C-alpha positions as CSV (number, residue, x, y, z in Angstrom):
1,X,86.2,54.4,116.7
2,X,85.6,53.5,113.1
3,X,84.3,56.3,110.9
4,X,82.3,55.3,107.8
5,X,83.0,56.8,104.5
6,X,79.7,58.8,104.5
7,X,80.6,60.2,107.9
8,X,84.0,61.1,106.8
9,X,82.6,63.0,103.8
10,X,80.2,64.9,106.1
11,X,83.0,65.8,108.5
12,X,85.2,66.9,105.6
13,X,82.3,69.1,104.2
14,X,81.8,70.7,107.6
15,X,85.5,71.4,107.9
16,X,85.7,72.9,104.4
17,X,82.7,75.1,105.2
18,X,84.2,76.3,108.5
19,X,87.5,76.9,106.8
20,X,85.9,78.9,104.0
21,X,83.9,81.0,106.5
22,X,87.1,81.7,108.5
23,X,88.9,82.9,105.3
24,X,86.0,85.1,104.3
25,X,85.9,86.7,107.8
26,X,89.6,87.3,107.8
27,X,89.4,88.9,104.3
28,X,86.5,91.1,105.5
29,X,88.5,92.3,108.5
30,X,91.6,93.1,106.3
31,X,89.3,94.9,103.8
32,X,88.0,97.1,106.7
33,X,91.5,97.7,108.1
34,X,93.1,98.5,104.7
35,X,92.4,102.3,104.8
36,X,93.8,102.6,108.3
37,X,96.9,100.6,107.4
38,X,97.4,102.7,104.3
39,X,97.1,105.9,106.4
40,X,99.8,104.7,108.8
41,X,102.2,103.5,106.1
42,X,105.3,105.8,105.6
43,X,105.2,107.8,102.4
44,X,108.2,108.6,100.2
45,X,110.2,105.4,100.6
46,X,109.6,104.3,97.0
47,X,110.4,106.5,94.1
48,X,108.8,106.5,90.6
49,X,110.0,104.1,87.9
50,X,112.5,105.6,85.4
51,X,111.7,103.7,82.2
52,X,114.6,102.7,80.0
53,X,115.0,100.4,77.0
54,X,113.9,96.9,77.9
55,X,114.1,97.8,81.6
56,X,113.2,100.2,84.4
57,X,114.7,101.3,87.6
58,X,113.6,103.1,90.7
59,X,115.1,104.4,93.9
60,X,113.9,103.0,97.3
61,X,114.9,103.8,100.8
62,X,114.6,102.2,104.2
63,X,113.7,104.2,107.3
64,X,116.8,105.5,109.0
65,X,117.7,103.7,112.2
66,X,119.2,105.7,115.1
67,X,122.6,104.1,114.5
68,X,122.5,105.1,110.8
69,X,121.5,108.6,111.7
70,X,124.4,108.9,114.1
71,X,126.8,107.6,111.4
72,X,125.2,109.9,108.8
73,X,124.1,106.9,106.6
74,X,121.0,106.2,104.6
75,X,120.1,102.8,103.3
76,X,118.9,103.0,99.7
77,X,118.2,100.5,97.0
78,X,118.3,100.4,93.2
79,X,115.3,98.4,92.2
80,X,115.7,97.0,88.6
81,X,113.2,95.1,86.5
82,X,114.0,93.8,83.0
83,X,111.9,92.4,80.2
84,X,112.0,88.6,79.9
85,X,115.3,87.4,78.4
86,X,117.1,90.5,79.4
87,X,119.6,90.8,82.2
88,X,121.7,93.2,84.3
89,X,125.4,92.6,85.1
90,X,127.0,91.8,88.4
91,X,130.0,93.8,89.8
92,X,132.4,91.4,88.1
93,X,130.4,90.7,84.9
94,X,132.8,88.1,83.4
95,X,133.6,88.0,79.7
96,X,131.4,90.9,78.7
97,X,129.2,93.8,80.0
98,X,129.4,96.5,82.6
99,X,127.8,96.6,86.1
100,X,125.5,99.4,87.2
101,X,127.2,102.5,88.6
102,X,126.1,105.6,90.4
103,X,127.3,108.7,88.5
104,X,129.6,110.9,90.7
105,X,128.0,114.0,89.1
106,X,124.5,113.1,90.4
107,X,122.7,116.2,91.9
108,X,122.7,114.8,95.5
109,X,126.5,114.2,95.2
110,X,127.3,117.4,93.4
111,X,125.5,119.5,96.0
112,X,127.3,117.7,98.9
113,X,124.3,116.0,100.4
114,X,125.8,112.6,99.7
115,X,129.5,112.2,100.0
116,X,129.9,108.5,99.0
117,X,127.8,105.6,97.9
118,X,128.5,101.8,98.1
119,X,126.5,99.3,96.1
120,X,126.1,95.9,97.8
121,X,125.8,92.9,95.4
122,X,123.5,89.9,95.8
123,X,124.8,86.6,94.4
124,X,124.2,86.6,90.6
125,X,123.4,83.8,88.1
126,X,125.9,82.5,85.6
127,X,125.0,82.8,81.9
128,X,126.7,81.4,78.8
129,X,126.4,82.9,75.3
130,X,127.7,81.4,72.1
131,X,129.1,78.5,74.2
132,X,132.2,80.5,75.0
133,X,131.2,83.8,76.7
134,X,130.5,83.4,80.4
135,X,128.9,86.2,82.4
136,X,127.4,86.8,85.8
137,X,124.2,88.7,85.9
138,X,120.7,89.2,87.2
139,X,117.6,88.3,85.2
140,X,114.0,89.7,85.4
141,X,114.3,91.6,88.7
142,X,116.9,92.6,91.3
143,X,117.2,95.0,94.2
144,X,120.8,96.3,94.8
145,X,121.2,97.7,98.3
146,X,123.1,100.9,98.5
147,X,124.7,102.6,101.5
148,X,124.8,106.4,101.1
149,X,127.1,108.4,103.3
150,X,125.4,111.8,104.1
151,X,127.3,115.0,104.8
152,X,126.9,115.2,108.7
153,X,126.5,118.3,110.8
154,X,129.2,118.5,113.5
155,X,129.3,120.3,116.8
156,X,131.7,120.4,119.7
157,X,130.4,119.0,123.0
158,X,129.4,121.6,125.6
159,X,132.4,123.0,127.6
160,X,134.9,121.4,125.4
161,X,136.8,122.8,122.5
162,X,139.3,120.0,121.9
163,X,136.9,117.1,122.7
164,X,135.7,114.6,120.1
165,X,133.4,115.7,117.3
166,X,129.8,114.6,117.8
167,X,127.7,113.6,114.8
168,X,124.1,114.9,114.7
169,X,121.3,113.2,112.8
170,X,120.9,114.8,109.4
171,X,117.6,116.2,108.2
172,X,117.1,114.4,104.9
173,X,116.5,116.3,101.7
174,X,115.2,114.9,98.4
175,X,117.6,112.4,97.0
176,X,118.6,112.7,93.3
177,X,120.9,110.1,91.7
178,X,121.9,109.3,88.2
179,X,122.6,105.7,87.4
180,X,124.4,104.2,84.4
181,X,123.8,100.5,83.5
182,X,123.6,98.0,80.6
183,X,120.7,95.8,79.9
184,X,121.7,92.8,77.8
185,X,120.3,90.0,75.8
186,X,122.4,89.0,72.8
187,X,123.6,92.6,72.6
188,X,123.8,95.2,75.3
189,X,121.9,98.5,75.5
190,X,123.4,101.3,77.6
191,X,120.9,103.2,79.8
192,X,121.2,106.3,81.9
193,X,118.4,106.9,84.5
194,X,117.7,109.9,86.6
195,X,116.2,108.8,89.9
196,X,114.4,110.8,92.5
197,X,113.1,110.1,96.0
198,X,111.6,112.5,98.5
199,X,112.7,110.8,101.7
200,X,110.6,111.8,104.7
201,X,112.4,113.7,107.4
202,X,112.9,112.1,110.8
């Protein structure tokens, strides 16, 4: 069947009109559903920004899975943002710079709530300065995953004194960590950030 140009234009206009109507309907539905979705969203998984020179960082957390609860682990994240042109160093920075580090004297570590932390490092970019200095870093924004080992409660199984120790899920308290990092352009600026996150229990 041959469709003339005028017919094709009419069909295209009808298709565009129908598509636009569908988009508007979907948008209206999402707008009406937004309050309900917001009410159901978990609170406390994203901490406030700690503003530093040329940068900011916040602490985020993922809901604890049953396996993580059994192991006494909590998945956290260090969410960094940098001003344009500034960067944050990788675990092996190269010819210059220092990577971010969680201070062992952080309140949640000092009070025994967190016994160890491990930062996981996404692949970085390679940067060259002055044609001779090569570094590995993150520009603009990066989220560094962190595994926090929580101090678990232990209990002996019923009827056994010498049996294996059973780990119980830990009731989570507010997490307080101190992070040291360098944000760099031509020169580096050291920053210390105090991070806070009220992780919901359960």
